[in-house]
C-alpha positions as CSV (number, residue, x, y, z in Angstrom):
1,X,-24.1,2.2,6.7
2,X,-22.7,3.1,10.1
3,X,-22.3,-0.4,11.3
4,X,-20.8,-1.6,8.4
5,X,-18.3,1.1,8.5
6,X,-18.0,0.6,12.4
7,X,-17.6,-3.7,11.4
8,X,-14.7,-2.4,9.0
9,X,-12.7,-0.3,11.6
10,X,-13.0,-3.5,14.5
11,X,-12.1,-6.2,12.0
12,X,-8.8,-3.8,10.9
13,X,-7.8,-3.2,14.6
14,X,-8.3,-6.8,15.8
15,X,-6.3,-7.5,12.4
16,X,-3.4,-5.5,13.2
17,X,-3.7,-6.1,17.2
18,X,-3.1,-9.8,15.7
19,X,-0.1,-9.2,13.8
20,X,1.6,-6.9,16.3
21,X,1.0,-10.0,19.0
22,X,2.2,-12.7,16.2
23,X,5.6,-10.0,15.4
24,X,6.2,-10.1,19.4
25,X,6.0,-14.0,19.7
26,X,8.1,-14.6,16.7
27,X,10.4,-11.9,17.4
28,X,10.7,-13.4,21.1
29,X,11.1,-16.6,20.1
30,X,14.3,-16.4,17.7
31,X,16.0,-13.9,20.1
32,X,15.5,-16.2,23.3
33,X,17.5,-19.1,21.4
34,X,19.8,-16.8,19.6
35,X,20.9,-15.3,23.2
36,X,21.3,-18.6,24.7
37,X,23.6,-19.8,21.9
38,X,25.6,-16.3,21.9
39,X,26.1,-16.4,25.5
40,X,27.8,-19.5,25.4
41,X,29.8,-18.4,22.8
42,X,30.9,-15.3,25.0
43,X,31.1,-17.0,28.0
44,X,32.2,-20.5,27.0
45,X,29.6,-21.9,30.1
46,X,26.1,-22.4,30.2
47,X,23.9,-23.6,33.0
48,X,22.0,-26.1,31.4
49,X,23.1,-27.9,28.1
50,X,19.8,-29.0,27.3
51,X,18.6,-25.6,26.5
52,X,21.8,-24.8,24.8
53,X,21.1,-27.7,22.6
54,X,17.6,-26.8,22.1
55,X,18.1,-23.4,21.0
56,X,21.0,-24.6,18.4
57,X,18.1,-27.3,17.1
58,X,15.7,-24.4,16.6
59,X,18.1,-22.1,14.9
60,X,19.4,-24.4,12.6
61,X,15.5,-26.2,11.6
62,X,14.7,-22.8,10.9
63,X,17.3,-21.2,8.9
64,X,18.7,-24.3,7.8
65,X,22.0,-23.1,8.5
66,X,24.5,-25.6,10.6
67,X,26.2,-25.2,13.2
68,X,29.8,-25.7,13.9
69,X,30.4,-29.1,15.5
70,X,32.9,-31.4,16.4
71,X,33.1,-35.2,16.1
72,X,34.6,-37.4,18.6
73,X,33.2,-40.2,19.9
74,X,29.5,-38.3,19.5
75,X,28.9,-35.0,17.5
76,X,29.6,-32.0,20.2
77,X,28.1,-28.7,18.6
78,X,30.9,-25.8,18.7
79,X,28.9,-22.7,18.1
80,X,30.8,-19.8,16.7
81,X,30.7,-16.0,16.8
82,X,30.4,-16.6,12.4
83,X,27.3,-18.9,13.3
84,X,26.1,-16.0,15.6
85,X,26.3,-13.5,12.5
86,X,24.9,-15.8,10.3
87,X,21.7,-16.7,12.3
88,X,21.2,-12.7,12.9
89,X,21.8,-11.9,9.2
90,X,19.2,-14.5,8.4
91,X,16.7,-13.0,10.8
92,X,17.1,-9.6,9.2
93,X,16.4,-10.8,6.1
94,X,13.5,-12.9,6.8
95,X,11.8,-11.8,10.1
96,X,8.8,-10.4,7.9
97,X,8.5,-14.2,6.8
98,X,8.4,-15.5,9.6
99,X,5.1,-16.4,11.8
100,X,3.4,-18.0,15.0
101,X,1.3,-20.7,14.1
102,X,-1.2,-21.6,16.4
103,X,-2.6,-24.8,15.4
104,X,0.8,-26.6,15.4
105,X,2.1,-23.8,18.2
106,X,5.9,-23.3,16.8
107,X,7.3,-21.0,14.3
108,X,7.4,-20.8,11.0
109,X,8.3,-19.5,7.6
110,X,5.8,-18.3,4.7
């Protein structure tokens, strides 16, 4: 009986740690991409435009909220404060539904 209780206790502890680690990964990844775009909106400049582009694509794909863009010869992203607010609102509402998929090595929604 003691072995069963010890086994159940160990499984519970390990599953809590996994959930906590998963939450940290998803939060860190989402906030990294959000802050990359937010810094561009505040400053109007970014060192690496590819990084900004990837962050916008990540946020659009995960949230289904499209970034503002301008049509010239090619479509150019022009993120706004409203985009930032929308992505933050989406995150507050859905942060418990997102998780890190180890097999695909990316964030997904339940």
